[in-house]
C-alpha positions in Angstrom: 0.1 0.0 0.0 1.4 3.5 -1.1 1.2 6.8 0.6 -1.5 7.9 -1.6 -3.9 4.7 -1.1 -3.5 5.5 2.7 -4.4 9.3 2.4 -6.9 8.1 0.3 -8.1 5.9 3.4 -7.8 8.0 6.2 -9.9 10.6 4.2 -12.6 8.5 3.7 -12.9 7.6 7.1 -12.8 11.0 8.6 -15.4 11.5 6.1 -18.0 8.5 7.3 -16.9 10.2 10.9 -18.1 13.2 9.9 -21.4 12.1 7.9 -22.3 9.7 10.9 -21.9 12.7 13.4 -24.2 14.8 11.3 -26.8 12.2 11.2 -26.5 11.9 14.7 -27.0 15.6 15.2 -29.9 15.9 12.4 -31.8 12.8 14.1 -31.6 14.8 17.6 -32.4 18.3 16.1 -36.1 16.7 14.3 -36.8 14.5 16.9 -36.9 17.8 19.4 -38.7 19.2 16.8 -41.7 16.7 16.7 -41.9 16.7 20.9 -42.6 20.5 20.7 -45.4 20.3 17.6 -49.0 21.5 18.9 -52.0 19.0 19.2 -53.7 20.4 17.1 -54.0 22.1 13.9 -54.8 25.6 13.2 -57.7 26.7 11.5 -57.2 29.7 9.1 -60.1 32.3 9.8 -61.2 34.0 6.6 -61.7 37.1 6.3 -65.2 37.6 5.2 -66.4 35.6 7.9 -63.9 38.0 10.1 -64.1 36.6 13.7 -63.5 39.4 16.4 -62.3 39.3 19.8 -61.8 41.9 22.6 -59.9 41.9 26.1 -62.0 42.6 28.7 -59.1 41.6 31.6 -56.7 42.4 32.9 -58.3 46.5 33.1 -54.7 47.9 31.8 -55.5 46.2 28.7 -59.3 46.2 28.3 -61.1 48.7 26.1 -63.7 48.6 23.3 -61.3 47.6 20.6 -62.2 45.0 18.1 -59.3 42.6 17.3 -59.0 40.2 14.2 -58.8 36.6 14.5 -56.4 35.0 12.6 -57.0 31.3 13.7 -58.6 29.6 16.0 -58.1 25.6 17.6 -59.8 23.8 20.8 -56.0 24.9 22.2 -56.1 28.4 21.5 -56.6 31.3 19.3 -54.3 33.9 17.6 -55.6 37.3 16.8 -53.7 40.5 15.3 -53.4 43.8 17.6 -51.6 47.0 17.0 -49.8 47.3 20.6 -47.5 44.7 22.3 -49.0 42.4 24.7 -47.3 40.8 27.9 -47.3 37.4 28.6 -50.2 37.2 31.1 -53.9 35.9 31.9 -56.3 37.4 29.4 -60.1 37.5 29.3 -61.3 37.4 26.1 -64.6 37.9 24.7 -65.0 36.2 21.4 -67.4 37.4 18.4 -68.5 35.1 15.5 -70.0 36.4 12.6 -73.4 37.2 12.5 -73.7 37.8 16.9 -73.0 40.8 18.9 -70.9 41.0 21.6 -73.6 40.7 24.3 -73.5 36.6 22.7 -70.0 36.6 22.6 -67.9 33.6 24.1 -66.0 34.3 26.8 -62.3 32.3 27.1 -59.4 32.7 29.8 -56.3 32.3 28.4 -52.7 32.9 28.9 -50.6 34.8 26.1 -48.1 32.1 24.8 -46.3 34.6 22.1 -46.8 38.4 21.0 -44.9 38.4 17.7 -44.4 41.4 15.9 -45.2 41.4 12.4 -42.7 41.9 9.5 -42.5 45.9 7.9 -45.5 46.4 10.2 -46.7 48.3 13.3 -49.1 45.3 14.2 -48.2 42.3 16.3 -50.1 38.6 16.4 -51.0 37.3 20.0 -51.1 33.7 20.5 -53.2 32.6 23.4 -53.8 28.8 25.0 -56.6 28.5 26.6 -56.7 27.9 30.0 -59.1 27.1 33.3 -59.7 30.1 35.3 -61.9 29.8 38.8 -63.6 32.6 40.6 -61.6 34.8 42.6 -61.3 34.0 45.9 -61.4 30.6 45.7 
């Protein structure tokens, strides 16, 4: 075996080790991603159906502003707002098409994310539903 053959064998060995290491890292990376995926698929709300919501609690965020709902599922809801919302518990009134806010559904949720939209002054807020018991209990 000459020196060129030995060089090629060492190079192939190092390439094989590198390939195995990359495969291992890729496997670990994708395995971690699957564990953090959401449980339910989101249902995108068509703009012509316009589901809106209002924040009713905490008092610092509560007002009469209606926010357009982006998507909804059994685990949570996301909507667009013009102000940043901190990660806290919120009480929302959700109004479905052809109803009023008197007939709106009320849900409690925790803000999971508040991401600024690209090239915009608006934010997308993601809420995860939560149970809320009456205060004082």
